N, C-alpha and C positions, 0 to 999 in steps of 0.2 A: 476645442474639438468636441467635448461633451455637449456643449450648447448646440453645435451643428447637428449632432445625432439626435438630440432632443427635438429639433425642428422637423426631422424626418418622420417622427412619430405621427404627425398630423396628416401625412400622406398615406399611411397604412392603417389597417383596421384590425380590431379584435385583440384579445389578450388571454393567455392562460399559462399554466405552470410549465417550466422547463422540464423536459424528460431527458433521461440520459441512458447511455450504455457505454461500456468502455473496453479497453484492451491495450496491447503493446505493438511494436514494429521493426523493418530493414529493406532496402530497395535495390533495383538494378543500377549498374554503374552509371548509366546515363542520367540518373537522378541523384547524383552525388555519393553513391555508395553508402555503406552503413557499417563501418568497422568501429564506430564510436562506442565507447563503453559508458559515457556519462548518461545517467538517467534523466530523461526529460519528460515533463507532463504537458500535453497539449489539450486544449479545449477546441473542439470542432462544433460549429453551429450549422445545422442543416434543417431544411424544411421537409426532407424526404423521410417518410415513416419507415418502420421496420418492414411493413407489408410491401411497400414499394421498392425499397433499396436492398432489403435483406442484409442488414448490418451484421447479423449473426453469422453470415457466411463470409462477409468481407473482412471483418476485423481479425479473425484467427489467421487468415492468410497474410495480413499486414504484420501481425505479431511475429510470424516466422522470419520475415525479412528484416524487421526493425525491432529486435527485442529490447533495445535501450529506450524506446519511446512508448510511453503510456498515453493512450488517447481516450479522452472522455467525450463521447459523441452526444451532444445535446440536441435531441429531436424536438424541434420547435412546434410541430403540429403532428398529432397522431393520425390526423385524417388528410394529410397533404394539403392543408389550407395555406396557400402562399401568403394571403393577407394577414392571417393570424401569425404566421411565422415571421414575416418581416416586421410586424409590430413588435414582437418580442425581441427580435434581433436588435432593433434600434433602441429598445429599452435597455437591453444588456450593455450596449455600447455607451449609451448616455449615462449609465450608472457606474461605468468604469470596471465592469467585470472582466476577468481574464478572457481573452479572445485571441485565438491563434489562426484558425482556418474558418473561412466564411463561405457558405454556399448560397447563391442567389438564383432565383427562378427565371429571370428574364432580363432582356437587355435594358429595359427601362429602369428597373431596380439597380442593376449593375452600374449604369451611367450615373444615377443619382448618388450612389454610395462611393463611387470613385471621386466624384466632385466634392463629396463631404469629407474626404480624407480617410475613409474607413479601410481602404486597401492599399497595400504596398506594391510598387512595381516589381515584376519578376524578371526583368530583362537581364540583370547581372547573373542570376541563377541559371537562366537558360543559356547564356553565353558560356558560363563555366562548364556546363554539362555538354556543350557542343550541339545544342538542339536547334535545328532549323525549323522554326515554328510551322510554316506552311507545309512542310514535309511530314509533320507529326500529327497535325490536327485538321479536321475538315471544315472548321469554322473559326473565324478570327475573333479575338477579344480585344483587339487593339483600340486604344483611345489616345488621341493626340500623340501617336507614335510610340506608345508604351503598352506593354501587356500587364494588366493588373489582375488577371485571372487566367486559368486554363479551362477549356470547355469540358463539361461532364457529359451528361446524356445528350444525344442528338435526337430531337423530336421532330420527325417529319410527318406531314399530313397526307391522308388518303381518304377514300370513301369506304366505309364499312357497310355491308349489306346483309340482310336476313335472307339466307338462301331459300328457305321455305316460302317466303313471300314472293321472291323472284320466280320460283318454279310455278307457283299458283297463277301468276300473271303472265307466264310464258315468256319471261325476259331473260336474256343471257347475261352473264357476268361481263361487264364492259372491260376491254383491255386498253381502250383509248377512247376518250369522249370529250365533248365540249360542255360548257355550262348549259347550253340550250338542250342538249341531249339529257343532261342530268335532270333538268326541270321536266322534261317529257317523261322520264322514268318516274319521277316523284308523283306526277299527275296520274299515271297509269296504276301506281301502287296505292292510291288513295281510294278508300271505299267506306260506305256507311255514313251515318250521321250521329250526332249527339255524343254522349259519354263513351259509347263503344266504337266511335269512329276510328278507323285505321288511317293514319297519315302516311304520306309517302316519305316525308323526311322531317327533320327537326333542326331548327336553327336556334342556338342559344343566344343569350344577350351579351356575348363577348364581342370585342372589337373585330375579331376575325370574320364574324358572320355578316358584318356590314362593310367589309372590304374584301370579300371572297375572291373577286376577279383581279384584285390588285396585289394580294399578299404573295403571289408567286411571280410577280414582275421581276425579271432578272436585273433590272436597272434601279428603279426606285420603288420599293415595296412598303414604304411607310408614308403617312400623310405629310410628314415633314422630314426632309433630308437632314443628315448630320450637320450640314452647314446652314440650316435654317430656311431652305427653300420649301414653300408650301406646294404640295402635290395633290390637289383635290379636283380641280377643273380639268379632268382628262377622261378618256374613254373607259379606262379600267374602273375608276371609281363610279362613273355613271352606270356601267354594266353591273357593278356590285350592288348598287341600290335598286336597279331594275330586277335583279335576281331575287333579292329579299322581298320586294313588293309583289312580284309575280307569284312567288311561292306562298307567301303568308297572306296576301290580301286578294289577289285575283283568282288563282287556281284553288286557293285554300287547301293546298296539299301539305301544309305544315301549320302548327299552331300559330295564331297571330302573335305579333310582338306584344300586344296588350295582355294576352293570355300568359305568355312566358313570364312577364313581369308580375302580373297580379296574382297568378297561381303559384309563383315561385317554382316553376317546373325545373327538373334536372335532366340533363341529357342522358345520363346513365339509365334512369328509370324509363325514359321515353323509348330508348332503343332496346334495352334488355327486357323491358316489360312488353315488348311486341307492339307498342303503340305507334312507333315510327319505323318504317321498313329500311331506310338507308340514312346514313348520317356522315357528313364530312367531319373528320376528327383526326387525332394524332396517334402515333404508334404506342403511346402509353396504354392504349386500349387493347393491345394484343393479348396481354395476360388476362385482362378482364373478359375478353371474348372466350377465353378458355375456362372461365368460371372461377368464382372466389367464394369464400365463406359467406360473405354478405350478399352477393348476387350470383346465384348459380346460373350456369349456361344452359338454356333450354332449347336452343336451336343452333344450327351451324351458321357461322359468319364467314362470308366470302369478302374479297377485297378488290377494289378497283383503283386505278390511278387517280390522282387529284385532277379534276376537270380542267380543260384548257380554255383560256380566254378566246383564242382564235384557233380555228382548225389547222392553221399552218404553224402553230407553236410546237416546240418539241414535246414529245410525250413524256410524262413523268415529272415535269417541272413543278416543284412543290414548295410550299411554305415550310420553313424550318426554324426551330428555336433551339436554344441550348440552355443548360444550367451553367452557371459561372462559379468556379471554385478558386478562391484567392487567399492570400496570406494577409491577416489583419495587420494594419500599420502599427498597432499597439503591441504586437507579439514580442515577447522577450526571447523567443526562440525561433526566429524567422527561417533559419536554415532547415530545422526539423519540420517546421510547418510547411515549407516548400517541398520537402521530401514526401510528406504525406500527400500534398496536393498533386504532385507529379505521379506518385504511385496510384492514387485513386483514379486519376483521369486516364490511366493506362490499364494496369492490371486489376485495380479495384473494381471497376465497373464490370469487367469480364467475370470476376469471381462471384459477383452477385447473381449471375444468370437471370437477371430480371430487368436489364436495361440495355438500350442500344447506345454504343459508345461513339464518341466523336474522334477517337483515335484511328488514324489511317491504317494501322497494322492489325486492327481487330477483324476477325472473320465474321462477316455479316450473317451468313447462313447458320453458323454456330450460335450466334446471339439469338437468332430467330428461334432455333430449337430450344434454347434455354428459356426464352419467354413463354413458349407454348407449354413446355413440360411443367412450368411453375404453376399453371392453372389446375383447378380441380377436375376439369373435364377437357383435356387437351384435344380430344377427338372432335370437339365442337369448333375447332379452327380449321378452315380449309387451307392447308399448308401450301398447296401449289399456287393458288392465287395470291397468297400473302408473299411468298418468295418472289413471284413475278413482279409484284408492285414494288416491293422493297428494293429489288435489284435494279429496276429501271428508274427509280426515283432520282431526280436531280435537284437537290436542295438549292434554292436561290441564296445568294450571298447575304450573310447576316452582318448588318452594319449597326454599330452602336448609335442610337438616336440621340438628339439633344436632351439635356437634363430635364427640360420642361415638357417632354413628350406626353406625359400622363395628363397634364393640363390641356394640351392641344387635343388629345383624344377625347377627353371629357366634353370639350366644346363641340367637337365634331359629332360625337354621339348625341348630344343634346339636340342638335339641328336635325340629325337623321331620324331621331325618335318622332319628331313632328311629322315627318314625311310618312313613316311607317304607321303612324296613328291617323293618317289621312287628314292632316290639318294643313299641310303645305305641299305644293306640287314639286316635281323633281328639279326643274331648272332653278327655282327659287331656293330650294334646299341646298343645292351645290353652291350657289352664289352666297348664301348666308353662312354656310359652313366654311367656305374659303375665307370670308371676312373674319369670322370668329377665330379661326386658327391663326390667321395673319395677325390679329390683335395680340394673341398670346406670344407669337414670335417677336413682335415689335416691343412688347413689354419686357422681354428678356434680353434685348440687345444691350 
């Protein structure tokens, strides 16, 4: 087992010291109750910092319900760096450190660590508590018929816009739009030249920005399905690449892909620095739009739904991701670890007032209020447009990808980079990307 975890270290990056904070606990009857008096110590590994998760708010509430459980929260990255956190998580597992609850940032890392044996199935605990999973949570974590985690934050995407820039250009806040209309806005919001140029938008070098029209596909929204079917030679992927090329190379309403890479640009600085007027992003940016210690809010942000692939698509259909919280297979106290996991994914996230929950019983508008008031300048968030977007959002189904998805995405990205750097034309790019990803699939059969 330790050898398996050691192998995972090669697929993650960066390392630094474990940080921690701690406390005690007790939960609702649906999560096994808490009349136990035996003192138990749990170690929770998370990539969520205090600034993001507000552990100082969460843990006292857990202590009230579970006074018999002491929790040591190991914060793996003080700056919410998932690569750094996963590197240290795998190192802790490989070295045999106590591990009871594990928090993972995406479906790729979740699938990899389930296959590595890091997580224990939760089905028996859920059955004992009488929990019907699909009635409790908005996103599934099922792999091969078993639940190895419960969903934490629900991260949906939208478009965030600088209201001042919109007003100056005489543009309304969109309530429904397509990618073609998005590109038109971006072009109209671009002005100037050189270092002081204002760009309409900003596309980061993430996988999402080279699959923009595909990630909200309600059927297959990854380039490889869970059963190994390659999904690249289709209209949505083609449109995604056309969007990136049009914005970055033709209209020049966003930094070129080459600039993003060579200058190591960051999406926060581009948007909050007023260099890009609009940005497709996720709801983790709500609090940041309200201002923070590191990045004060200097203008009002308004919000628009995620753009549609086709004008006939449902409004609000959007990309969604979740955090995965599971019980470590090596835990000596799996019952108590499950109790914390269940509590955190229901009451805990709500106690933070800093995250959107995947729990079906959570009040969305209350969560939005909590996110806004957490900021230093809550008046800089246009609440009306935000509530509209969040309430009409329809997250597409989250499906656990195959364990080799990161390799497949690297090969896809490598081919797309050649296209965005103007070295290969579109049809050849799609053909080459399909072949490269198919090779990865075949290697893993």
